[in-house]
TILUMNU-243802 format. One line per 5 residues: their letters; for each residue x, y, z of C-alpha. Coordinates in steps of 0.5 Angstrom, whole numbers. Layout:
a) X:Y:Z; ...;
REM end
This chain:
xxxxx) -14:47:28; -16:45:20; -10:46:17; -3:43:17; 1:49:19;
xxxxx) -4:50:25; -3:44:27; 5:44:27; 5:51:31; 0:47:36;
xxxxx) 5:41:37; 11:46:38; 7:50:43; 5:44:47; 11:39:46;
xxxxx) 16:42:44; 21:37:46; 17:31:44; 20:27:38; 17:29:32;
xxxxx) 21:25:27; 26:20:27; 30:18:20; 36:12:20; 42:15:16;
xxxxx) 49:11:16; 46:7:22; 44:13:26; 37:15:29; 37:22:28;
xxxxx) 31:25:32; 28:32:30; 23:34:36; 17:39:35; 20:45:37;
xxxxx) 25:43:32; 21:42:26; 17:49:27; 24:52:27; 26:48:20;
xxxxx) 20:49:17; 20:56:18; 27:57:15; 24:52:9; 18:56:8;
xxxxx) 22:63:7; 27:60:2; 21:57:-2; 18:64:-2; 24:67:-4;
xxxxx) 24:62:-10; 17:63:-12; 13:58:-9; 6:61:-6; -1:59:-6;
xxxxx) -3:54:-11; 4:53:-13; 4:45:-14; 11:43:-11; 14:36:-13;
xxxxx) 17:32:-7; 21:26:-11; 25:21:-6; 25:17:-1; 22:17:6;
xxxxx) 26:23:10; 25:28:15; 27:33:10; 21:31:5; 16:31:11;
xxxxx) 18:38:13; 18:40:6; 11:38:6; 10:43:12; 14:49:9;
xxxxx) 10:48:2; 3:48:6; 5:54:10; 5:58:4; -1:55:1;
xxxxx) 2:51:-4; 0:44:-7; 5:38:-5; 5:33:-10; 9:27:-8;
xxxxx) 12:23:-14; 14:15:-13; 21:15:-13; 22:9:-17; 19:13:-23;
xxxxx) 23:15:-29; 22:17:-37; 15:18:-40; 12:15:-33; 15:20:-29;
xxxxx) 14:26:-34; 7:25:-35; 6:25:-27; 9:31:-27; 6:34:-33;
xxxxx) -1:32:-30; -1:36:-23; 3:42:-27; 9:41:-22; 13:48:-22;
xxxxx) 19:46:-17; 21:39:-14; 25:37:-9; 29:31:-10; 33:27:-6;
xxxxx) 40:25:-10; 43:25:-16; 39:18:-19; 33:23:-18; 35:29:-21;
xxxxx) 38:25:-27; 31:22:-28; 28:28:-28; 33:31:-33; 32:25:-38;
xxxxx) 25:26:-39; 25:33:-41; 21:37:-36; 18:43:-39; 14:46:-34;
xxxxx) 19:45:-28; 22:51:-26; 27:49:-20; 30:43:-18; 32:42:-11;
xxxxx) 37:37:-9; 39:34:-2; 45:30:-3; 50:34:-6; 54:27:-8;
xxxxx) 55:27:-15; 52:33:-17; 60:37:-17; 59:38:-25; 52:39:-26;
xxxxx) 51:46:-29; 44:46:-31; 41:53:-29; 34:50:-26; 39:46:-21;
xxxxx) 40:48:-14; 43:45:-7; 38:45:-2; 43:45:4; 46:51:1;
xxxxx) 40:55:-1; 38:55:6; 44:59:9; 44:65:12; 36:64:13;
xxxxx) 34:65:20; 29:61:24; 22:65:25; 16:62:28; 13:69:27;
xxxxx) 13:68:19; 9:62:20; 4:65:25; 3:71:19; 2:65:14;
xxxxx) -3:62:19; -8:67:18; -8:66:11; -9:59:10; -16:56:9;
xxxxx) -18:48:11; -21:48:4; -15:49:1; -12:44:-3; -6:40:1;
xxxxx) -4:35:-4; -5:32:-11; -5:25:-11; -5:20:-17; -10:14:-17;
xxxxx) -7:7:-17; -10:5:-25; -11:-1:-24; -19:-1:-25; -19:6:-30;
xxxxx) -13:11:-32; -9:14:-27; -12:21:-25; -10:27:-21; -14:27:-15;
xxxxx) -14:34:-10; -15:33:-3; -16:39:2; -13:40:9; -20:39:12;
xxxxx) -21:33:9; -14:29:11; -15:32:18; -22:30:19; -20:23:17;
xxxxx) -14:23:21; -18:25:27; -24:20:26; -18:14:26; -15:17:32;
xxxxx) -21:18:36; -24:11:35; -17:8:36; -15:13:42; -8:15:38;
xxxxx) -4:19:42; 3:23:42; 5:17:46; 4:12:39; 9:11:34;
xxxxx) 9:10:27; 13:7:22; 13:11:15; 16:7:10; 10:6:4;
xxxxx) 12:11:-2; 11:18:-1; 6:18:-7; 1:12:-4; -5:16:-1;
xxxxx) -4:11:5; 3:14:7; 0:21:7; -6:20:11; -3:14:16;
xxxxx) 4:17:17; 4:25:16; -4:27:17; -4:21:24; 2:24:26;
xxxxx) 0:32:25; -6:31:28; -4:27:35; 3:29:36; 6:22:36;
xxxxx) 13:20:33; 13:18:26; 19:14:24; 23:13:17; 27:7:16;
xxxxx) 34:7:12; 32:4:6; 27:-1:3; 31:-7:4; 32:-5:12;
xxxxx) 25:-4:14; 24:-11:18; 30:-9:21; 29:-2:23; 22:-4:25;
xxxxx) 25:-9:31; 29:-2:33; 23:3:33; 18:-3:36; 12:2:33;
xxxxx) 5:2:36; 1:3:30; 3:0:23; -1:1:17; 1:-4:11;
xxxxx) -2:-7:4; -4:-14:5; 3:-16:1; 6:-14:8; 3:-18:12;
xxxxx) 4:-23:7; 11:-22:7; 12:-23:14; 7:-29:14; 11:-32:8;
xxxxx) 19:-30:11; 17:-34:18; 14:-40:14; 21:-39:10; 25:-39:16;
xxxxx) 21:-45:19; 22:-49:13; 30:-48:13; 29:-50:21; 31:-57:24;
xxxxx) 25:-62:23; 24:-62:31; 23:-54:31; 19:-54:24; 14:-60:28;
xxxxx) 14:-55:35; 12:-49:30; 7:-52:26; 3:-55:32; 3:-48:35;
xxxxx) 1:-45:29; -5:-51:29; -7:-49:36; -8:-42:35; -11:-43:28;
xxxxx) -16:-47:31; -19:-42:36; -18:-37:31; -23:-41:26; -28:-42:31;
xxxxx) -28:-34:32; -28:-32:25; -34:-37:24; -37:-34:30; -36:-41:34;
xxxxx) -34:-43:41; -27:-47:42; -26:-52:47; -23:-51:54; -17:-56:51;
xxxxx) -16:-52:45; -16:-45:49; -11:-48:53; -7:-50:47; -8:-43:44;
xxxxx) -5:-39:51; 1:-44:51; 2:-43:44; 2:-36:44; 7:-35:50;
xxxxx) 12:-40:48; 12:-39:41; 9:-33:38; 11:-28:43; 18:-29:41;
xxxxx) 16:-29:34; 13:-22:35; 19:-20:38; 23:-22:32; 19:-18:27;
xxxxx) 19:-12:32; 11:-12:33; 12:-14:40; 9:-6:42; 4:-6:36;
xxxxx) -3:-5:39; -6:-3:32; -4:-7:26; -8:-4:19; -9:-6:12;
xxxxx) -12:-3:6; -12:-2:-2; -13:-9:-3; -17:-15:0; -13:-19:5;
xxxxx) -13:-27:5; -17:-30:10; -11:-34:12; -6:-28:13; -11:-24:17;
xxxxx) -13:-30:22; -6:-32:22; -4:-25:25; -11:-24:29; -9:-31:32;
xxxxx) -2:-30:35; -5:-24:38; -4:-18:33; -10:-13:32; -10:-13:25;
xxxxx) -16:-9:22; -18:-8:15; -20:-2:12; -23:1:6; -22:7:2;
xxxxx) -19:10:-4; -15:17:-6; -22:20:-7; -24:18:0; -17:20:3;
xxxxx) -15:13:3; -20:11:9; -28:10:9; -29:4:13; -25:1:19;
xxxxx) -26:-5:22; -27:-6:29; -23:-10:34; -28:-15:36; -30:-17:28;
xxxxx) -26:-23:26; -30:-24:19; -25:-22:14; -30:-21:9; -32:-15:12;
xxxxx) -28:-8:12; -32:-5:18; -36:1:19; -36:8:16; -32:13:19;
xxxxx) -35:19:24; -39:23:20; -39:19:14; -44:15:10; -44:9:5;
xxxxx) -49:7:0; -51:2:-4; -53:4:-11; -55:-2:-16; -49:-6:-13;
xxxxx) -44:0:-13; -41:3:-7; -42:10:-6; -40:15:0; -40:22:2;
xxxxx) -37:25:9; -32:30:10; -26:26:8; -28:26:1; -24:29:-5;
xxxxx) -25:36:-8; -25:33:-15; -20:31:-21; -15:37:-22; -17:41:-28;
xxxxx) -22:36:-30; -29:39:-29; -32:33:-33; -29:27:-29; -30:31:-23;
xxxxx) -38:31:-25; -38:24:-27; -35:22:-20; -39:26:-15; -46:27:-16;
xxxxx) -51:30:-11; -45:30:-6; -44:23:-6; -37:20:-9; -38:14:-13;
xxxxx) -32:8:-13; -33:3:-18; -33:-2:-13; -39:-7:-12; -41:-9:-5;
xxxxx) -46:-10:0; -48:-7:7; -50:-13:12; -55:-12:18; -50:-9:22;
xxxxx) -48:-3:17; -41:-7:16; -39:-6:9; -37:-12:5; -33:-11:-2;
xxxxx) -34:-16:-8; -29:-12:-13; -28:-7:-19; -35:-7:-22; -31:-7:-29;
xxxxx) -28:-13:-27; -34:-17:-25; -38:-20:-30; -41:-27:-33; -38:-33:-36;
xxxxx) -39:-35:-43; -46:-39:-40; -48:-33:-36; -45:-36:-29; -43:-30:-24;
xxxxx) -35:-29:-25; -31:-25:-20; -24:-25:-21; -22:-20:-15; -25:-26:-10;
xxxxx) -21:-32:-14; -15:-28:-14; -15:-27:-7; -16:-34:-5; -10:-36:-10;
xxxxx) -6:-31:-6; -8:-34:1; -2:-40:-1; 4:-38:2; 8:-40:-5;
xxxxx) 3:-36:-10; 5:-28:-9; 2:-25:-15; -5:-28:-19; -9:-25:-25;
xxxxx) -16:-29:-27; -19:-28:-34; -25:-31:-35; -30:-26:-38; -35:-29:-43;
xxxxx) -30:-35:-43; -33:-42:-42; -29:-43:-35; -23:-38:-32; -16:-39:-33;
xxxxx) -10:-36:-28; -3:-34:-29; 1:-34:-22; 7:-32:-20; 11:-36:-15;
xxxxx) 15:-33:-8; 22:-34:-10; 24:-34:-3; 20:-39:0; 19:-43:-6;
xxxxx) 27:-43:-7; 27:-46:0; 22:-51:-1; 26:-54:-7; 32:-54:-4;
xxxxx) 30:-58:2; 27:-63:-4; 34:-63:-8; 31:-60:-13; 36:-57:-19;
xxxxx) 35:-50:-22; 38:-45:-25; 34:-39:-23; 27:-36:-22; 25:-38:-29;
xxxxx) 27:-45:-29; 25:-46:-22; 18:-43:-24; 17:-48:-30; 20:-54:-25;
xxxxx) 15:-60:-26; 15:-60:-18; 13:-53:-17; 8:-54:-23; 5:-59:-19;
xxxxx) 5:-55:-12; 1:-50:-15; -4:-55:-19; -5:-58:-12; -7:-52:-9;
xxxxx) -12:-49:-15; -15:-56:-14; -16:-54:-6; -19:-47:-9; -24:-51:-14;
xxxxx) -26:-55:-8; -28:-49:-4; -32:-47:-10; -35:-53:-11; -39:-52:-4;
xxxxx) -43:-46:-6; -47:-47:-12; -46:-39:-13; -39:-40:-14; -38:-47:-17;
xxxxx) -38:-44:-24; -32:-40:-23; -27:-47:-22; -21:-45:-25; -19:-50:-31;
xxxxx) -12:-48:-33; -6:-44:-30; 1:-42:-32; 7:-40:-27; 10:-34:-31;
xxxxx) 18:-34:-31; 18:-28:-27; 14:-24:-22; 10:-18:-24; 14:-12:-24;
xxxxx) 13:-4:-22; 18:-2:-28; 14:-5:-33; 7:-2:-30; 5:-9:-28;
xxxxx) 4:-7:-21; 3:-1:-17; 7:2:-11; 3:-2:-6; 5:-9:-10;
xxxxx) -3:-9:-13; -3:-12:-19; -5:-7:-25; -10:-13:-29; -11:-9:-35;
xxxxx) -4:-8:-36; -2:-15:-35; -8:-18:-39; -5:-13:-45; 2:-15:-44;
xxxxx) 1:-23:-43; -5:-23:-49; -1:-29:-52; -1:-33:-46; -8:-32:-44;
xxxxx) -10:-35:-51; -5:-41:-50; -9:-42:-44; -16:-43:-48; -12:-48:-53;
xxxxx) -10:-55:-52; -3:-53:-52; 2:-55:-46; 7:-50:-47; 8:-43:-49;
xxxxx) 14:-39:-52; 14:-32:-52; 19:-26:-51; 19:-23:-45; 18:-15:-46;
xxxxx) 22:-14:-40; 29:-17:-41; 27:-19:-49; 29:-26:-47; 25:-32:-50;
xxxxx) 22:-37:-45; 18:-43:-45; 12:-43:-40; 9:-49:-39; 1:-49:-38;
xxx) -3:-53:-33; -9:-57:-33; -13:-57:-26;
REM end
């Protein structure tokens, strides 16, 4: 059962009436059972076979999380094809580069805007573009276009067809090609096999006892490796239900309706819930705000003791239990977390404050560590581990070692290689071990601690240690700071560029009757500058307590006139900052921070408007 087609046939045979997929459309949840999924995949596979999709054919899937997209995964897999999920927000040269890097020959797009993006970027290798939503497509006459619903007409469901295909499939076949994030190195197309993805999903399912009774939320971009593992692969292995929200804007609302039991989210997801709650409290009446803050203090006191390995007093425990029952049980209901028994995060470091908050209110939040090259998960934290510095122990049959400070791993979930790049593959895999380009160490319990990207870890001008990833995690711990980048390699001291969370900062400003006209004006306001400065000073005080970090105290900062944007290439689909891109784009601002200037005026490359950014001292 080590191919996705074999898993589909097994689920359809054992659980034909159990919900496999739910998608909300026009306010209604549409449910597809495993039996129905098998029938629909058989129809899709026959149609795709007629269009020339076969063994080794790269097939692009371009659009939002929808039932049709995941069923197409299975149809392509049944024919031996390779699924290439494409970020639905890509366009222009970025879209063209991803399609060409994987030699995509056929693409399933969702609607007109996706078709337009593909046509405008001038594809040369694509033979066929299928589209699901026919609205607005009446006057398109390009020969490569085909209506997805119309192409299925007249084809009968045939389990026998899938069973025949099953005998031709092999676990070692490439299931998908996924691009790396590009945060530390150039984006690379990584080949992952059926066996690697299924083995990784099974290891997680065994360790956490995930069954068909569980419910997942599939909301991350299709192009993200964590969606392929924690949504698609985990659902296929366990038979649990995968739920797709109506849109990016309705994820929280739909999560309340679904009440998932398993949730994977990058750190920004949990930070968003944390700051969203803080924003609601900031907007509430003074009495309600005081009650919430007292309850928060009660649960965080116990959480801090547990994280530090200490013991809370009996009185602290009473306050803790009372706060959970009266304040945070309703909180979990409001955010759709009441049924959540396992919350996972990974892809970037999560701030200790956010991690401890969710643990304190009763959410079993765990850290994972992984890369696309390891099917998105190599280690998984245990429930008993309250130390957010650790990302847990390796999955079953997976080994991790540290060589010259760098993390290496090997196991059944490792990649096949870099697509059509044997040189890059040979550089990444040596003697069966995959290099991560991340620094870290293993403690005496076998838990992995990640220090950040080796390429970014270095020395200050005086030879002192410089760990920007750690500094950025500390800065993001502040609820008002959304994103941060720290620079200082070879310099006398570190400086930082941060962006503030517009929603909660506006509420904070409104309660203080501050006058501003928009985000840029608000971020430059003297009160906001002072708010950020005071927190950076708090970070510096924490750094000063440890001789190893005391030299990394931040001296200067700038609050950018806007957030870092995916459309500008500054963040990944999971909101992880592409530090190299940001540094290059804002090189002038960084140089100004290392001068005596009190402000910096530049033309923003996004809207081509001039802005003056204050430069603050700490």
